[in-house]
C-alpha positions in Angstrom: 16.1 19.5 8.4 19.1 21.6 7.2 17.6 23.5 4.3 15.7 26.7 4.9 13.5 26.3 1.8 10.9 24.0 3.2 7.2 23.7 2.8 4.5 22.3 5.1 2.5 20.0 3.0 -0.1 17.2 3.2 -0.4 14.1 1.1 -3.6 12.1 1.1 -3.4 8.6 -0.4 -6.9 7.3 -1.2 -6.2 3.6 -1.3 -8.8 0.9 -2.0 -8.7 -0.3 1.6 -7.0 2.5 3.5 -6.9 6.3 3.3 -3.5 7.7 4.5 -2.7 11.2 5.6 0.8 12.5 5.8 1.7 16.0 6.9 5.4 17.0 6.7 7.9 19.7 6.3 9.6 18.9 3.0 12.7 20.2 1.1 14.5 19.0 -2.0 16.6 16.6 0.0 14.7 15.7 3.2 11.4 15.6 5.0 10.2 15.7 8.6 6.8 14.1 9.5 4.5 16.3 11.6 1.4 14.1 11.5 0.6 10.7 10.1 -2.5 8.5 10.3 -4.6 6.0 8.4 -8.3 5.1 8.2 -9.6 1.8 7.1 -12.2 3.2 4.7 -12.6 0.1 2.6 -13.5 2.2 -0.4 -13.5 -0.9 -2.7 -15.5 -3.2 -0.4 -18.7 -4.4 -2.0 -18.2 -3.0 -5.5 -14.6 -3.0 -6.7 -15.1 -6.0 -9.0 -18.3 -4.4 -10.4 -16.3 -1.1 -10.9 -18.5 0.9 -8.5 -18.0 2.7 -5.2 -21.0 1.6 -3.1 -23.0 4.2 -1.2 -21.7 3.0 2.2 -18.1 3.2 1.0 -18.9 6.6 -0.6 -20.0 7.9 2.8 -17.1 6.4 4.7 -14.7 8.1 2.3 -16.3 11.5 2.6 -16.3 11.2 6.4 -12.6 10.4 6.6 -11.7 13.2 4.1 -13.6 15.8 6.1 -11.6 14.7 9.2 -8.4 14.8 7.3 -9.2 18.3 6.0 -9.8 19.5 9.6 -6.4 18.1 10.6 -4.7 19.9 7.7 -6.3 23.2 8.7 -5.2 22.7 12.3 -1.7 22.2 11.1 -1.9 25.1 8.7 -0.5 23.2 5.7 0.4 25.2 2.7 -0.7 22.7 0.1 -2.7 19.5 0.0 -2.2 16.8 -2.7 -4.7 14.0 -2.8 -4.3 11.0 -5.1 -6.8 8.3 -6.0 -5.6 4.9 -6.9 -7.1 1.5 -8.0 -10.7 1.7 -6.8 -11.2 5.2 -8.1 -9.3 4.5 -11.3 -11.8 1.8 -12.2 -15.1 3.0 -10.7 -17.7 4.2 -13.1 -19.0 6.6 -10.4 -15.6 8.0 -9.5 -16.4 11.5 -10.8 -19.4 11.6 -8.5 -17.1 10.8 -5.6 -14.6 13.5 -6.6 -17.3 16.1 -7.0 -18.8 15.3 -3.6 -15.4 15.4 -1.9 -14.6 18.8 -3.5 -18.0 20.1 -2.5 -17.6 19.0 1.1 -13.9 19.7 1.6 -12.5 21.7 -1.3 -10.0 18.9 -1.7 -9.2 18.2 -5.4 -8.4 14.5 -6.0 -6.1 13.5 -8.8 -6.7 9.9 -10.1 -3.4 8.5 -11.2 -2.6 5.6 -13.5 -1.0 2.4 -12.3 2.2 3.4 -14.0 2.3 6.7 -12.2 1.5 4.9 -8.9 4.5 2.7 -9.5 6.8 5.7 -10.2 5.7 7.4 -6.9 6.2 4.2 -4.9 9.7 4.0 -6.3 10.4 7.6 -5.4 9.0 7.0 -1.9 11.1 3.9 -1.3 14.2 5.8 -2.5 14.1 8.0 0.6 14.9 4.9 2.7 16.7 2.5 0.5 19.9 2.6 -1.7 19.5 0.3 -4.7 23.1 -1.1 -4.6 21.8 -4.4 -6.1 18.9 -5.2 -8.3 15.8 -5.3 -6.1 12.1 -5.6 -6.6 9.6 -3.4 -4.7 6.3 -4.9 -3.9 3.4 -2.7 -2.8 0.4 -4.8 -1.7 -2.7 -2.7 -2.2 -6.3 -3.4 -1.8 -7.1 -2.8 -5.5 -3.7 -3.2 -7.3 -0.3 -4.5 -6.5 2.8 -2.7 -8.0 6.1 -4.4 -8.8 9.1 -2.2 -9.5 12.5 -3.6 -10.5 15.3 -1.1 -9.8 19.0 -0.8 -9.3 21.4 2.1 -8.7 20.6 3.5 -12.2 16.9 3.8 -11.5 13.8 1.8 -12.5 14.4 -1.2 -14.7 10.8 -2.3 -15.2 7.5 -1.7 -13.5 3.9 -2.9 -13.6 0.7 -2.4 -11.8 -1.7 -5.4 -11.7 -5.3 -5.6 -10.6 -4.5 -8.2 -8.0 -5.1 -6.3 -4.8 -6.2 -8.1 -1.7 -9.7 -6.6 -1.7 -10.3 -7.7 -5.3 -9.2 -11.2 -4.5 -11.2 -11.3 -1.3 -14.4 -10.4 -3.2 -13.6 -12.8 -6.1 -13.6 -16.1 -4.2 -15.5 -17.8 -1.3 -12.9 -18.5 1.4 -13.1 -21.0 4.2 -11.9 -20.2 7.8 -9.1 -20.9 8.0 -8.2 -20.7 4.3 -8.1 -24.2 2.8 -5.5 -25.7 0.5 -8.0 -25.2 -2.3 -8.3 -21.5 -1.4 -4.5 -21.1 -1.5 -4.4 -22.8 -4.9 -7.2 -20.6 -6.2 -5.3 -17.4 -5.2 -2.0 -18.6 -6.7 -3.7 -19.6 -10.0 -5.3 -16.2 -10.1 -2.0 -14.5 -9.6 -0.3 -16.6 -12.3 -3.1 -15.8 -14.8 -2.9 -12.1 -14.1 0.8 -11.6 -13.9 1.5 -13.9 -16.9 5.2 -13.8 -17.8 6.2 -10.6 -16.1 8.5 -12.5 -13.7 10.1 -14.8 -16.3 13.9 -14.7 -16.7 14.3 -12.2 -13.8 17.5 -12.1 -11.8 16.5 -10.7 -8.4 17.2 -11.9 -4.9 16.0 -8.8 -2.9 12.4 -8.0 -2.1 11.5 -4.6 -0.6 8.0 -4.6 0.9 6.6 -1.1 0.8 4.6 -0.1 3.8 1.1 -1.5 4.4 0.9 -5.3 5.0 4.7 -5.5 5.3 4.6 -3.1 8.3 2.1 -5.5 9.8 4.4 -8.5 9.2 7.3 -6.5 10.9 5.2 -5.6 13.9 4.0 -9.2 14.4 7.6 -10.4 14.3 8.9 -7.7 16.7 5.8 -7.1 18.9 6.2 -3.4 18.5 4.9 -0.6 16.3 6.9 0.3 13.2 7.3 4.0 13.5 10.5 4.8 11.7 9.8 7.1 8.8 12.9 6.8 6.7 14.7 3.6 7.4 14.3 0.2 5.6 14.7 -2.8 7.9 15.8 -6.4 7.1 13.3 -9.2 7.8 14.9 -12.3 9.4 13.9 -14.9 6.8 12.9 -17.6 9.3 10.8 -15.2 11.3 9.1 -13.7 8.2 8.2 -17.2 6.9 6.9 -18.2 10.3 4.6 -15.1 10.5 3.4 -15.6 6.9 2.6 -19.3 7.6 0.8 -18.3 10.9 -1.3 -15.7 9.0 -2.2 -18.1 6.2 -3.3 -20.9 8.7 -5.0 -18.6 11.2 -8.7 -18.2 11.8 -10.4 -14.9 11.5 -11.0 -15.0 15.3 -7.3 -15.5 15.9 -6.5 -12.5 13.7 -9.1 -10.4 15.4 -7.3 -11.0 18.7 -3.8 -10.2 17.4 -2.7 -6.8 18.7 -0.6 -6.0 15.7 -3.1 -6.7 12.9 -5.1 -3.5 12.3 -8.9 -4.0 11.7 -8.9 -3.3 8.0 -6.3 -6.1 7.4 -7.9 -8.9 9.5 -10.1 -10.2 6.8 -7.6 -10.1 4.0 -4.2 -10.7 5.8 -4.0 -14.3 4.5 -4.2 -13.1 0.9 -1.3 -10.7 1.5 0.7 -13.5 3.1 0.0 -15.9 0.3 0.9 -13.3 -2.3 4.2 -12.5 -0.5 5.2 -16.2 -0.3 4.2 -16.7 -4.0 6.5 -13.8 -5.1 9.4 -14.9 -2.9 9.2 -18.4 -4.5 8.7 -17.1 -8.1 11.8 -14.9 -7.9 14.0 -16.9 -5.6 14.1 -14.1 -3.0 16.8 -14.5 -0.4 16.7 -11.1 1.4 13.6 -9.2 2.5 13.3 -5.6 3.6 10.4 -3.6 4.8 10.3 0.2 4.2 7.8 2.6 5.7 8.0 4.7 2.6 5.7 4.3 -0.4 3.4 6.4 -2.5 2.7 9.3 -0.1 6.4 9.8 0.5 7.0 9.6 -3.2 4.6 12.5 -3.6 6.8 14.6 -1.3 9.5 14.5 -3.9 7.2 16.2 -6.4 6.6 19.4 -4.4 9.9 20.7 -5.7 
């Protein structure tokens, strides 16, 4: 990093499926990652569709945040910013969770709206991608999924929908492997929730933000996706091949795959079905994956 005015900060993204910790030196124009890790907390499992954080999920969340706080202290971070998203937005007992976290760790959690989440995802992606042409960012979350249309002038339109993979997984009874009926159920659910948001859109470029898209990349290339600031193009045939494999795979096959992390093994077919559905809806011709998303977007707000 070239600027002297840097801060050592930590961002904690409390997702519905995964809690992410990012520690970095950040300036107005750049950042350098010091530490990055994720825990499959499954905060929304067992209760997201009933708007509750279950006791088991509650305890898993506290345990992970205590560990993250210790890592922050070891790295002597100057400031921690922790953001809660879909599961905490909707949970009736979210205040109980926030109070327990503060009592145990002194970490203050800010619950953000879906609109704010979309803004931060855009800011994060903009570290790694130049919007020369109109593109749509897709962030497949456990509780919500954000779509952000943008070009070189900035955000054109954005929306956060409660169509995350954990919500869908807990909404239906799925066969193993997923049946044609299961696929139809998911697509009908998506159509009903998204309504006319995609109508009359002119967009051929999809940018997959972090999460499941990193898994797709790793499965294609048989290597970890560790680049922190660079968007990568998906070869279309390879991406479609991986998506089809995931959709048609058994849970046992996904369990044995070295590049599908444990928290994604149950719900990976839903993410794949959603991706193919979006590609078809918009006539996507070029696909990118970026490692940057919400937590990197938060880095832009320290200055």
